[in-house]
C-alpha positions as CSV (number, residue, x, y, z in Angstrom):
1,M,30.5,-14.5,-42.2
2,S,28.8,-11.4,-40.8
3,S,30.5,-8.1,-40.5
4,R,31.0,-6.6,-37.1
5,G,29.0,-3.5,-38.1
6,E,25.8,-5.6,-38.0
7,H,26.0,-6.2,-34.3
8,Q,25.9,-4.0,-31.2
9,T,28.7,-4.7,-28.8
10,I,27.6,-4.6,-25.1
11,P,30.3,-3.1,-22.8
12,L,31.8,-5.6,-20.4
13,S,30.8,-3.4,-17.4
14,V,27.2,-3.8,-18.4
15,L,27.5,-7.6,-18.8
16,L,29.1,-7.8,-15.3
17,K,26.3,-5.7,-13.9
18,R,23.7,-7.9,-15.5
19,E,25.4,-11.0,-14.1
20,L,25.5,-9.6,-10.6
21,A,21.8,-8.5,-10.8
22,S,20.7,-12.0,-11.9
23,E,22.6,-13.6,-9.0
24,K,21.4,-11.3,-6.2
25,I,18.9,-8.6,-5.8
26,E,20.1,-6.0,-3.3
27,N,18.1,-5.7,-0.1
28,P,18.4,-2.5,1.9
29,E,19.0,-2.7,5.6
30,I,15.8,-1.7,7.5
31,V,15.7,-0.4,11.0
32,H,12.5,0.6,12.8
33,G,11.3,2.2,16.0
34,Q,8.0,3.2,17.5
35,A,6.5,5.3,20.3
36,S,3.0,6.0,21.6
37,H,1.2,8.1,24.2
38,S,-2.1,6.4,25.0
39,K,-5.4,8.1,26.2
40,K,-8.0,5.6,25.1
41,G,-5.9,2.5,24.4
42,E,-7.2,2.0,20.9
43,D,-4.0,2.4,18.8
44,F,-2.1,-0.8,17.8
45,T,0.9,-1.5,15.7
46,L,2.4,-4.4,13.7
47,L,6.1,-4.5,13.1
48,K,7.5,-7.6,11.3
49,A,10.9,-7.4,9.8
50,E,12.3,-10.1,7.5
51,C,9.2,-12.2,6.9
52,Q,10.2,-15.1,4.7
53,R,8.6,-16.2,1.5
54,A,9.5,-19.2,-0.5
55,I,10.7,-18.5,-4.1
56,G,12.0,-21.3,-6.3
57,D,14.6,-23.4,-4.3
58,G,15.2,-20.6,-1.8
59,F,13.4,-17.8,-0.1
60,T,13.2,-14.0,-0.1
61,T,12.3,-11.6,2.7
62,F,9.9,-8.7,3.1
63,S,9.0,-6.4,6.0
64,V,5.5,-5.4,7.2
65,Y,4.5,-2.3,9.2
66,G,0.9,-1.6,10.2
67,L,-0.8,1.1,12.3
68,F,-4.4,0.5,13.4
69,D,-6.1,3.5,15.0
70,G,-9.3,2.2,16.6
71,H,-12.4,4.1,17.5
72,N,-15.5,3.1,19.5
73,G,-13.5,0.4,21.2
74,S,-10.4,-1.6,20.3
75,A,-11.9,-4.8,19.0
76,A,-11.6,-3.9,15.3
77,A,-8.0,-2.7,15.6
78,I,-7.0,-5.8,17.4
79,Y,-8.8,-8.1,15.0
80,T,-7.3,-6.3,12.0
81,K,-3.8,-6.5,13.4
82,E,-4.1,-10.2,14.0
83,N,-5.7,-11.1,10.6
84,L,-5.0,-8.6,7.9
85,L,-1.6,-9.9,6.9
86,N,-2.7,-13.5,6.6
87,N,-5.7,-12.4,4.5
88,V,-3.5,-10.5,2.2
89,L,-1.0,-13.3,1.8
90,S,-3.9,-15.8,1.2
91,A,-5.0,-13.7,-1.7
92,M,-1.6,-14.0,-3.3
93,P,-1.1,-16.8,-5.9
94,A,1.6,-19.3,-5.1
95,D,4.9,-19.8,-6.9
96,L,5.4,-16.2,-8.0
97,N,8.8,-14.8,-8.7
98,R,9.8,-11.5,-7.1
99,D,8.5,-9.2,-9.8
100,E,5.2,-11.0,-10.1
101,W,4.7,-11.0,-6.4
102,I,5.2,-7.2,-6.2
103,A,2.8,-6.7,-9.2
104,A,0.1,-8.8,-7.5
105,L,0.3,-7.0,-4.2
106,P,-2.1,-4.1,-4.9
107,R,-4.9,-6.5,-5.9
108,A,-4.2,-8.8,-2.9
109,L,-4.3,-5.9,-0.5
110,V,-7.7,-4.9,-1.7
111,A,-9.0,-8.5,-1.3
112,G,-7.3,-8.8,2.2
113,F,-8.8,-5.5,3.5
114,V,-12.4,-6.4,2.3
115,K,-12.2,-9.9,3.7
116,T,-10.9,-8.7,7.0
117,D,-13.8,-6.2,7.2
118,K,-16.4,-8.8,6.2
119,D,-15.2,-11.4,8.7
120,F,-15.0,-8.8,11.5
121,Q,-18.5,-7.5,10.9
122,Q,-19.8,-11.0,11.2
123,K,-18.7,-10.9,14.9
124,A,-21.4,-8.1,15.3
125,K,-19.0,-5.8,17.2
126,T,-19.5,-2.1,16.5
127,S,-15.9,-0.7,16.7
128,G,-13.9,0.4,13.7
129,T,-10.3,1.2,12.8
130,T,-8.2,3.1,10.4
131,V,-5.4,1.1,8.8
132,T,-2.1,2.1,7.3
133,F,-0.4,-1.0,6.1
134,V,3.1,-1.1,4.6
135,I,5.0,-3.9,2.8
136,I,8.6,-3.4,1.9
137,E,10.1,-5.9,-0.6
138,G,13.6,-5.2,-1.8
139,L,13.5,-1.6,-3.0
140,V,9.7,-1.4,-3.4
141,I,7.3,0.1,-0.8
142,T,3.6,-0.8,-1.1
143,V,1.2,1.2,1.1
144,A,-2.5,0.5,1.6
145,S,-4.6,2.8,3.7
146,V,-8.1,3.5,4.9
147,G,-8.9,6.4,7.3
148,D,-6.8,9.3,8.4
149,S,-3.5,7.8,9.6
150,R,-0.8,8.7,7.1
151,C,2.5,7.5,5.7
152,I,5.2,9.7,4.3
153,F,8.7,8.9,2.9
154,E,11.6,11.2,2.6
155,S,14.2,10.1,0.1
156,A,18.0,10.5,0.7
157,E,17.8,13.4,-1.7
158,G,15.4,15.2,0.6
159,V,12.2,14.9,-1.4
160,I,9.0,14.0,0.5
161,Y,6.5,11.5,-0.9
162,Y,3.0,11.1,0.4
163,L,2.2,7.4,0.3
164,S,-1.3,7.3,1.8
165,A,-4.7,9.0,1.3
166,D,-6.7,11.0,3.9
167,H,-10.3,9.7,4.0
168,R,-11.7,12.4,6.2
169,L,-14.9,13.7,4.7
170,D,-13.8,17.3,5.5
171,C,-11.0,17.1,2.9
172,N,-12.1,14.6,0.3
173,E,-14.8,15.8,-2.0
174,E,-14.7,12.7,-4.2
175,E,-15.5,10.6,-1.1
176,R,-18.4,12.9,-0.1
177,E,-19.9,12.5,-3.6
178,R,-19.4,8.7,-3.6
179,I,-21.3,8.4,-0.2
180,T,-24.2,10.6,-1.2
181,A,-24.5,8.7,-4.6
182,C,-24.7,5.4,-2.6
183,G,-27.5,6.7,-0.4
184,G,-25.7,8.1,2.6
185,E,-25.9,11.6,4.0
186,V,-23.0,13.9,4.8
187,G,-23.3,16.8,7.2
188,R,-22.2,18.3,10.5
189,L,-23.8,17.8,14.0
190,N,-26.9,19.9,14.4
191,A,-26.5,22.0,17.6
192,G,-30.0,23.4,17.3
193,G,-31.4,26.5,15.8
194,G,-29.9,25.6,12.5
195,A,-26.3,25.8,13.8
196,E,-23.9,23.1,12.7
197,I,-20.7,22.2,14.6
198,G,-17.7,19.9,14.2
199,P,-16.3,18.0,11.2
200,L,-18.4,16.6,8.4
201,R,-19.8,13.2,9.2
202,C,-21.5,10.4,7.4
203,W,-25.1,9.6,8.5
204,P,-26.3,7.2,9.8
205,G,-23.5,6.6,12.3
206,G,-21.8,10.0,12.5
207,L,-18.4,8.8,11.4
208,C,-16.1,11.5,10.0
209,L,-14.2,9.0,7.8
210,S,-15.4,7.6,4.5
211,R,-13.3,4.4,4.7
212,S,-12.4,2.1,7.6
213,I,-12.5,-1.5,8.7
214,G,-15.4,-2.5,11.0
215,D,-18.0,0.1,12.0
216,M,-21.1,-2.1,11.9
217,D,-23.1,0.8,13.2
218,V,-22.7,3.0,10.1
219,G,-23.8,2.4,6.5
220,E,-22.0,-0.1,4.2
221,F,-20.9,2.9,2.1
222,I,-18.2,3.4,4.7
223,V,-16.0,1.0,2.7
224,P,-12.8,-1.0,3.6
225,V,-11.4,-0.7,0.0
226,P,-7.9,0.8,0.5
227,Y,-6.0,3.5,-1.4
228,V,-2.9,1.7,-2.6
229,K,0.4,3.3,-3.7
230,Q,3.5,1.5,-4.7
231,V,6.9,3.1,-5.3
232,K,10.5,2.0,-5.9
233,F,13.1,4.0,-4.1
234,S,16.7,4.4,-5.0
235,T,19.5,2.4,-3.4
236,A,20.3,5.6,-1.4
237,G,17.3,4.8,0.9
238,G,15.4,7.2,3.1
239,R,13.2,7.6,6.1
240,M,9.5,6.6,6.4
241,I,7.1,7.9,9.0
242,I,3.7,6.2,9.8
243,S,1.6,8.1,12.3
244,S,-1.9,8.3,13.6
245,D,-4.0,11.5,13.2
246,G,-2.8,12.6,16.7
247,V,0.5,13.5,15.0
248,W,-0.8,14.9,11.7
249,D,-3.4,17.1,13.3
250,V,-0.5,19.1,14.8
251,L,2.6,18.5,12.6
252,S,3.2,18.8,8.9
253,A,5.3,16.3,7.1
254,E,8.2,18.7,7.1
255,E,7.9,19.5,10.8
256,A,7.8,15.8,11.7
257,L,10.9,15.1,9.7
258,D,12.8,18.2,10.8
259,C,12.2,17.6,14.6
260,C,14.0,14.2,14.5
261,R,16.8,14.6,12.1
262,G,20.0,12.7,13.0
263,M,18.1,10.5,15.6
264,S,17.7,6.8,15.6
265,P,14.3,5.4,14.6
266,D,13.3,4.8,18.3
267,A,14.4,8.3,19.4
268,A,12.8,9.8,16.3
269,A,9.4,8.2,16.9
270,A,9.5,9.4,20.5
271,Q,10.4,12.9,19.5
272,I,7.6,13.1,17.0
273,V,5.0,12.0,19.5
274,K,6.5,14.4,22.1
275,E,6.2,17.3,19.7
276,A,2.6,16.4,18.9
277,V,1.5,16.0,22.5
278,Q,3.3,19.2,23.7
279,S,1.6,21.2,20.9
280,K,-2.0,20.0,21.4
281,G,-2.1,18.0,24.6
282,L,-3.0,14.3,24.9
283,R,-6.5,14.5,23.4
284,D,-6.3,11.1,21.6
285,D,-4.0,8.2,21.3
286,T,-0.9,9.4,19.5
287,T,1.3,6.8,17.8
288,C,4.3,6.9,15.5
289,I,6.4,4.3,13.6
290,V,9.7,5.4,12.0
291,V,11.5,3.2,9.5
292,D,14.9,4.0,8.2
293,I,15.8,2.3,4.9
294,L,19.6,2.2,4.7
295,P,21.6,1.6,1.5
296,P,22.6,-2.0,1.0
297,E,26.3,-2.9,1.3
298,K,27.7,-2.8,-2.1
299,P,30.5,-5.1,-3.3
300,A,33.8,-3.6,-4.2
301,A,33.9,-2.4,-7.8
302,P,35.8,-4.9,-10.1
303,L,39.2,-3.7,-11.1
304,P,39.4,-2.5,-14.7
305,P,41.1,-5.0,-17.1
306,P,44.8,-4.2,-18.0
307,K,45.1,-2.1,-21.1
308,K,46.3,-3.9,-24.2
309,P,47.7,-2.7,-27.5
310,G,44.9,-1.4,-29.7
311,K,45.0,-4.3,-32.2
312,G,43.1,-7.4,-33.0
313,M,39.9,-8.9,-31.6
314,F,39.9,-7.1,-28.2
315,K,40.1,-3.7,-29.9
316,G,37.1,-4.6,-31.9
317,M,35.1,-5.7,-28.9
318,F,35.7,-2.6,-26.8
319,R,36.0,0.0,-29.6
320,R,33.8,3.1,-29.3
321,K,30.6,2.5,-31.2
322,N,28.8,5.0,-33.4
323,C,25.2,6.1,-32.8
324,G,25.8,5.9,-29.0
325,S,25.0,2.2,-28.8
326,S,27.1,1.5,-25.7
327,S,25.6,4.5,-23.8
328,H,22.2,3.1,-24.6
329,Y,22.9,-0.1,-22.6
330,K,24.6,1.9,-19.7
331,E,21.5,4.2,-19.3
332,E,19.3,1.2,-19.2
333,Y,21.0,-0.2,-16.1
334,I,21.8,3.0,-14.2
335,E,19.9,3.1,-10.9
336,P,17.9,6.4,-10.9
337,D,18.7,8.6,-8.0
338,M,15.0,9.2,-7.3
339,V,11.7,7.5,-6.3
340,E,9.8,5.8,-9.1
341,E,6.0,5.4,-8.9
342,L,4.9,1.9,-9.9
343,F,1.2,1.9,-9.0
344,E,-1.5,4.2,-7.6
345,E,-5.3,3.6,-7.3
346,G,-7.9,4.8,-4.9
347,S,-11.2,3.8,-6.5
348,A,-13.8,2.3,-4.1
349,M,-15.3,0.1,-6.9
350,L,-14.3,-3.5,-6.7
351,S,-14.8,-4.0,-10.4
352,E,-12.0,-1.5,-11.0
353,R,-9.7,-2.8,-8.1
354,L,-10.0,-6.6,-8.6
355,A,-9.9,-6.6,-12.4
356,T,-6.5,-7.5,-13.8
357,K,-4.8,-7.3,-17.2
358,Y,-2.8,-9.9,-19.0
359,P,-0.4,-11.4,-17.9
360,L,-1.2,-10.7,-14.3
361,C,-4.7,-12.2,-14.7
362,N,-3.1,-15.6,-15.3
363,M,-1.8,-15.6,-11.7
364,F,-5.2,-15.8,-10.1
365,K,-7.5,-18.9,-10.1
366,L,-10.6,-18.3,-12.2
367,F,-13.1,-20.2,-10.0
368,M,-12.0,-18.9,-6.6
369,C,-13.7,-15.9,-5.0
370,A,-11.5,-12.9,-5.5
371,I,-12.1,-11.7,-1.9
372,C,-12.5,-14.6,0.5
373,Q,-10.7,-17.3,-1.7
374,L,-13.7,-19.7,-1.5
375,E,-13.4,-22.3,-4.2
376,M,-16.5,-22.3,-6.5
377,K,-17.8,-24.6,-9.2
378,P,-18.1,-23.1,-12.7
379,G,-21.3,-21.1,-12.9
380,E,-21.6,-20.5,-9.1
381,G,-19.7,-17.2,-9.0
382,V,-20.8,-13.7,-10.0
383,S,-18.4,-11.8,-12.2
384,I,-17.2,-8.5,-10.8
385,H,-18.2,-7.0,-14.2
386,A,-21.8,-8.0,-13.9
387,G,-24.2,-4.9,-13.9
388,I,-21.6,-2.5,-15.3
389,S,-23.3,-0.7,-18.1
390,N,-20.4,1.2,-19.4
391,S,-18.1,-1.8,-19.7
392,V,-17.2,-2.3,-23.4
393,K,-14.5,-4.9,-23.5
394,L,-15.2,-6.7,-20.3
395,R,-18.3,-8.9,-20.3
396,P,-20.4,-10.1,-17.3
397,W,-19.2,-13.7,-17.8
398,D,-15.6,-12.7,-17.6
399,G,-13.8,-13.1,-14.3
400,P,-12.7,-12.6,-11.6
401,F,-15.7,-13.9,-9.7
402,L,-17.2,-13.4,-6.3
403,C,-19.0,-15.9,-4.1
404,S,-22.6,-15.1,-3.2
405,S,-21.8,-13.5,0.2
406,C,-19.0,-11.4,-1.1
407,Q,-21.3,-10.2,-4.0
408,V,-23.9,-9.2,-1.3
409,K,-21.1,-7.2,0.4
410,R,-20.1,-5.6,-2.8
411,E,-23.6,-4.5,-3.8
412,A,-24.2,-3.0,-0.3
413,M,-20.9,-1.1,-0.5
414,E,-21.8,0.3,-3.9
415,G,-25.4,1.3,-2.9
416,K,-27.1,-1.4,-5.0
417,R,-28.6,-3.1,-2.0
418,P,-30.1,-1.5,1.2
419,S,-27.6,-1.6,4.0
420,R,-28.5,-2.7,7.5
421,N,-30.1,-0.1,9.7
422,R,-27.2,1.3,11.7
423,H,-28.4,4.3,13.7
424,G,-27.2,5.1,17.2
425,S,-23.5,5.7,17.0
426,D,-21.5,8.8,17.1
427,S,-18.0,7.8,16.3
428,D,-14.8,9.8,15.9
């Protein structure tokens, strides 16, 4: 018979917490509002609360919020609003549990953005759009973004987190270097006599952004590959603001949050737009989405068991352990009162964004295009690692694979294939 000293006793409170966690994952209450002042009619939003997803014998829910700031027309923004979510979900493997689904989201978002861009460009329309796309699943926020709309989150503790990237050429040196390395040119408008005016732009095309969806009239090096950030917030919740550049050109994150404290999401969004328009005037479409993530309702804490004389078996089960063993278990299950970063990646290289590590790689089908989900026969696809000279462990015959048309798209985006001649646009 083993001695009790050879085992670590787990406190009853921890066992109860484990049991509750296994039965139900807490979902916060989510309340949203939006407001917009329109000048060109090129801003569009997507707000879908409590989307259902099958999981095992039941289902779970997630929420989706998207802001699409179009330019050179509204076609790209409308198309992306109508198709992006389906393209992302189509890139997700089936039959995933909750943790697996969250882990697979960053890769699926990249595939969904690129497919949406590829499909829209086949329509030969010249408009483009920025995208800030948010998926909230349980206590996890995943944000994918291209362009200059932004998403911020303020935790209940008052800490501000920036969940998107700004792809304006003026403020992103890495993107300027990537474009010039791919064969594009970056410069300002020439006003004559050597004078240059306005923001930095990419030529041909004259777009002042380095990433977007659409924009057939600019080089392929304006890519749709999103910056993706994934964080887990505490059960205390917080407030999220998604706004177009019409807001952020005028207000800082702190100013946007401060001007609407204590307001409902609808009133807060309206106040933020009002502050931006009053400060700068209505020069562009100005749109704001405010999402409040409220703490979930917690069950009443279980009553402590009645105290018993300190003798016998129960005394042994609940006695204080040496070496802090019980505190080890408690710390493992205490919800941190902070935001935890789970994932962040902004590379424009598909070989870096679509590659996966074990065990995540087992979730995706080997002979299916990683972007458009086209089923391929063995030997038909092209590995995303093909042509990468500095790859040591990954070989050109390792997956994931791309179909021939998606491989053409990838090569053009990375400057390995001449892009179409796209002169003649001067986009914002």
